C-alpha positions as CSV (number, residue, x, y, z in Angstrom):
1,M,0.7,21.6,26.2
2,A,1.6,22.4,22.5
3,T,-0.7,24.5,20.3
4,L,-1.4,24.6,16.7
5,Q,-3.3,27.5,14.8
6,V,-6.3,26.4,13.1
7,Y,-7.3,28.2,9.5
8,N,-10.1,28.0,7.4
9,A,-9.5,27.7,3.5
10,D,-9.0,31.0,3.1
11,K,-6.1,31.2,5.2
12,E,-7.8,33.1,8.0
13,K,-6.8,32.2,11.8
14,L,-9.7,30.6,13.7
15,K,-8.4,29.7,17.0
16,E,-5.5,27.7,18.8
17,L,-5.9,24.1,19.3
18,E,-4.1,22.6,22.3
19,V,-2.4,19.2,21.2
20,S,-0.8,16.6,23.2
21,D,3.0,17.0,24.0
22,D,3.2,13.2,23.9
23,I,2.6,13.2,20.0
24,F,3.3,16.7,18.8
25,A,6.1,17.9,20.9
26,V,8.4,14.6,20.7
27,E,12.2,15.4,20.4
28,P,12.8,13.5,16.8
29,R,15.9,10.9,16.5
30,E,17.1,10.2,13.3
31,G,18.2,6.7,13.9
32,L,14.9,5.6,14.9
33,L,13.4,7.3,12.0
34,Y,15.9,5.4,9.8
35,E,14.9,2.4,11.1
36,V,11.2,2.7,10.6
37,V,11.5,4.1,6.8
38,R,13.8,1.1,6.2
39,W,11.4,-1.3,7.7
40,Q,8.5,0.3,5.4
41,Q,10.6,0.4,2.3
42,A,11.6,-3.3,2.8
43,K,8.0,-4.1,3.4
44,R,7.0,-2.7,-0.2
45,R,10.0,-4.2,-2.0
46,S,8.9,-7.1,-4.3
47,G,11.6,-10.0,-5.1
48,N,10.8,-10.7,-8.9
49,S,13.8,-12.5,-9.9
50,S,12.7,-16.1,-10.9
51,T,14.2,-19.3,-12.4
52,K,12.6,-22.6,-13.7
53,T,13.7,-25.8,-11.8
54,R,13.9,-28.9,-13.8
55,A,10.4,-29.8,-12.4
56,E,9.0,-26.6,-14.1
57,V,10.7,-26.6,-17.3
58,A,8.5,-27.9,-20.1
59,G,9.2,-31.3,-21.6
60,G,11.4,-34.1,-20.0
61,G,8.8,-36.5,-19.1
62,R,10.3,-39.4,-20.9
63,K,13.6,-41.4,-19.9
64,P,16.0,-40.5,-22.9
65,W,17.4,-43.9,-22.9
66,R,17.5,-47.1,-20.6
67,Q,19.4,-47.3,-17.3
68,K,21.7,-50.0,-18.1
69,G,23.4,-51.5,-21.1
70,T,24.0,-48.4,-23.5
71,G,27.5,-47.6,-22.2
72,R,26.5,-44.2,-21.3
73,A,25.8,-42.2,-18.1
74,R,22.3,-42.9,-16.7
75,V,19.9,-40.0,-17.0
76,G,16.4,-39.5,-15.9
77,S,15.3,-36.4,-17.6
78,T,16.4,-34.5,-20.4
79,R,15.6,-31.3,-18.2
80,N,18.2,-31.8,-15.7
81,P,20.5,-28.9,-14.9
82,V,23.5,-30.3,-16.5
83,W,21.8,-30.5,-19.9
84,R,20.9,-27.8,-22.7
85,H,17.2,-26.5,-22.2
86,G,17.3,-28.2,-18.7
87,G,16.4,-26.5,-15.6
88,V,18.4,-24.0,-13.2
89,A,19.8,-25.5,-10.2
90,H,19.4,-23.3,-7.2
91,G,18.5,-20.3,-9.1
92,P,16.6,-17.2,-7.6
93,K,12.8,-17.4,-6.6
94,P,10.6,-14.7,-5.5
95,R,11.7,-14.1,-1.9
96,D,10.0,-11.6,1.0
97,Y,12.1,-8.7,2.3
98,S,9.9,-7.9,4.7
99,Y,10.7,-8.2,8.4
100,T,9.0,-7.2,11.8
101,L,9.5,-4.2,13.7
102,P,7.9,-3.7,17.3
103,K,4.7,-1.9,17.5
104,K,6.1,0.6,20.0
105,V,9.1,1.6,17.7
106,R,6.6,2.1,14.8
107,K,4.2,4.3,16.8
108,L,7.0,6.1,18.6
109,G,8.6,7.1,14.8
110,L,5.1,8.1,13.7
111,R,5.0,10.4,16.8
112,M,8.6,11.7,16.1
113,A,7.7,12.6,12.6
114,L,4.4,14.4,13.2
115,S,6.5,16.1,15.9
116,A,8.9,17.1,13.6
117,K,6.2,18.6,11.2
118,A,5.0,20.7,14.1
119,L,8.3,21.9,15.5
120,S,9.3,23.2,11.9
121,N,5.9,24.9,11.4
122,R,5.2,22.7,8.5
123,L,2.0,21.2,10.2
124,L,-1.0,23.1,8.8
125,V,-4.7,22.3,10.6
126,L,-7.5,23.4,8.5
127,D,-11.1,23.5,9.7
128,D,-12.3,21.7,6.5
129,Y,-11.0,21.1,3.0
130,A,-14.3,22.3,1.4
131,V,-13.4,20.0,-1.6
132,D,-17.2,19.1,-2.6
133,E,-16.5,17.9,-6.4
134,I,-13.6,16.5,-8.3
135,K,-11.7,19.7,-9.1
136,T,-7.8,19.6,-9.4
137,K,-8.0,23.6,-9.5
138,K,-9.7,23.8,-6.1
139,V,-6.8,21.7,-4.3
140,R,-3.8,23.7,-6.5
141,S,-5.4,27.2,-5.3
142,L,-5.9,25.7,-1.7
143,L,-2.1,25.0,-1.6
144,D,-0.9,28.0,-3.3
145,R,-2.9,30.1,-0.8
146,F,-0.7,28.4,1.9
147,G,2.7,28.8,-0.3
148,V,2.6,24.8,-0.3
149,D,4.3,22.8,-3.0
150,S,5.0,19.6,-1.4
151,A,2.3,18.0,0.9
152,V,0.5,15.2,2.2
153,L,-3.0,15.8,2.9
154,V,-4.6,13.7,5.7
155,A,-8.5,13.1,5.6
156,E,-10.3,11.3,8.7
157,H,-11.4,8.6,6.2
158,D,-10.9,7.6,2.6
159,D,-11.9,11.0,0.9
160,T,-12.1,9.6,-2.9
161,T,-13.2,13.3,-4.0
162,L,-10.2,14.7,-2.4
163,R,-7.8,12.0,-3.6
164,L,-8.8,12.3,-7.4
165,S,-8.6,16.1,-7.2
166,A,-5.1,15.9,-6.0
167,R,-3.8,12.9,-8.0
168,N,-2.4,14.9,-10.9
169,I,-0.6,17.4,-8.7
170,P,3.4,16.5,-8.3
171,K,4.7,16.0,-5.0
172,V,1.1,15.8,-3.1
173,S,-0.5,12.7,-1.9
174,V,-3.7,12.3,0.1
175,L,-3.9,9.7,2.9
176,P,-6.8,8.4,5.1
177,H,-5.3,9.3,9.0
178,L,-5.1,5.3,9.4
179,G,-2.7,5.3,6.5
180,L,-0.6,8.0,7.7
181,N,3.2,7.0,8.0
182,V,6.6,7.9,8.5
183,Y,7.7,7.5,4.7
184,D,5.2,9.9,3.5
185,L,5.7,12.4,6.3
186,L,9.5,12.5,5.6
187,K,9.0,12.4,1.9
188,H,6.6,15.6,1.6
189,E,7.8,19.2,3.0
190,Y,4.2,20.0,4.7
191,L,1.6,18.1,6.6
192,I,-2.1,19.1,6.0
193,V,-4.9,17.9,8.5
194,T,-8.5,18.8,9.5
195,E,-9.0,19.4,13.4
196,S,-11.0,16.0,13.2
197,V,-7.9,14.1,12.1
198,I,-6.0,15.7,15.0
199,G,-8.2,14.0,17.5
200,A,-8.3,10.9,15.6
201,L,-4.2,10.8,15.6
202,E,-4.2,11.5,19.2
203,E,-6.4,8.6,19.8
204,R,-4.7,6.3,17.7
205,L,-0.9,7.4,19.1
206,K,-1.6,8.1,22.6
207,P,1.2,6.4,24.5
């Protein structure tokens, strides 16, 4: 089994932690990681182009002139697309860019991203973050101690104190373990977790 070093907040080695090879020693495949990131970005994308149809443009409730006998073409509304101030025919509307990706592929992508961090020694396991108050300086000093500039910190649950302490630090994100994803793992250089998070990830991602 693969092993990871466990440190305390002062960068002192405490022990070695055995982890599952099925999650932290999977050979990464660029093509699969690309597909997962593309799926995530498509889900986050929002189509905001919108035009008004003849039914949505203000006005046009009255028929401009009678149907027959005027010598002019028949018209039912002054808001038809042919007229000035009319609606738009076949114009863009907000659309959903998301699509489905098999759950097995998504889980495999996350295992590969975790393995990539572990194999490149960019996965740091701490016994505890030790942030008991909202203090950016504490998180910044913790990162400086390990020589980390870009990282995603993962907590077992939604840690508001840690999240608010790190929100003003560039290139640093805080996520609960259920929110950990391939895009954020690849975006940041380091992954920092606690020992309890490792157990939660193994339970969540076991094949």
